N, C-alpha and C positions, 0 to 999 in steps of 0.2 A: 320326618325325621325321627329320631329316637333308636332302640336298639332293633337290631334285626329281630325279626320274629322267625324264631324258630319254634315254634309251637305244633308245629304240623311234621316235624323230625322226629326219627326214631333213634334212641341212644346209641350208640354203637362206640365202641373202644377207637380212642383218639389217642396218636400221641405225638408230640414236637420234641426236636432236639436243637437247643440253641447253644451259640458259644462266642467265645471273645477271651480278650485278653487286656492284661494291664503290664505295661512297658515299665523298669523298673531299675535301678541301679545294679551294677552286680555286687555291690556289698549289701544291698539289701536282700538280695538274693541269695546272698552265703548267711544272711542271719536268720531269714526265714528257713533255709536247710537245716541249722544248726539248732533252730529251736531258743535263740536268743532276743526277740522281738518283746519289746518291752511289755507290752500290751497281751501278749500270749502267743499261740499257735493262728495266723490270719485265714490260713485254711480250715480249720476248725469253725473258727468265727463265721467266716465265709459261707459255708455250708449251711449253717444254723439262719444264717441272715437269708440265703437262696430260700430255703423251705419258708420261711415265714413269708419273703415278699412274694412266691406262688401264690400262697392262701389269701395273700391281701389285695393280688390284682385286680379286684373289681371294684374295689375302694379307691385304686389309683388312675385305671382308665377309664374313664367315663362310659363306654360301650359295651365294655365286656359283661358277659353275664356272669353270675355265680355257678361254679362249677364244685363238684364234689370232687378233688384231685383224691384219687387213690393211690398214686408214687411220684416219687419225686426222688431222682439220684443226681448226684453231685461227683465229676471228676476234674481233677484239675492235675496240670502237669506244670512243672517248673522247669523253665529254661534258663540259659543263661543270665539273659537280662530281661525274664518275663514270665508271667505267670499266665496258664492257659485255662479256661473254664468251661465245664461241657456239663450239660444240664439236659435232662430226659423230664418231662411232664407227660405223665400217661390218666385218660379219666375215660368212664364210660358217661357219655355226655350226648347232648344233641348239638352242638359246637365245639369248635377244636381249640386245642390248648397252648397255641403261640404264643399268644401275649402273654401267658402265664411263664411260658420257659424265657422269654426274652428278659421280661420283669427280674426273675429270676436270676439270670446271669449277670443282670447291671447291676443290682444287689449284691451280687457276690464280689464281684469286681471293685465297687464302691467300699464296701468292708476291707477288703485287701488294702485299698489306698488309706483308709482310715488308720489302719491299724500301723501301716509304715509309714505317715507321711511325715514324722518326726526325724526321718532317716531320709527321706528325699527331696525335703526344701533345701535351699541353695542359701548362700549369707544373707542374701534379701528378703529370705521366706518365701520365696516363688517356689514353683515347680517346673523347673526348663524343661527336663525331658521325662517324667511322670505322664502317662496317658492312656485311657481305655481307645480301645479300637476293635473294630472288627464282630462287633455285635451284630450275630444276624442268625435266623432260624435256618440251621444245616438239614434239615428234613422235615416233615410231616406226614403221619399216617391216617387212615380212617379206616379200620378193619369190620367190613359188615358181617 
């Protein structure tokens, strides 16, 4: 067992794109769009969280190799009752960057939740409609 042995592989450019969404109340989305969330701009904070999470992925996922990440780009789209996050990670490495992309998207969406949770709670302090879903690797590539 243990980590996969990549010592015999040559470094090549590897990219991965991951995506997901958080479902929110329409009033919450309106406040995100108007810039009136108490803690600040959830999308700006989510981008920073995604970048940090990508860099920390080997500390969180036991079998991940440490990779010198060369690029992380985030894209957010706001719908009527959701925020979509899409993250692209690139590195010249011996192994792929899919896990980094997945962890980055998850951190971005959790950060949005954290920043708007006061708006999403019901009278009992629960989150009956708030949901993170659809986190997946949309594409990965290896350029030889």
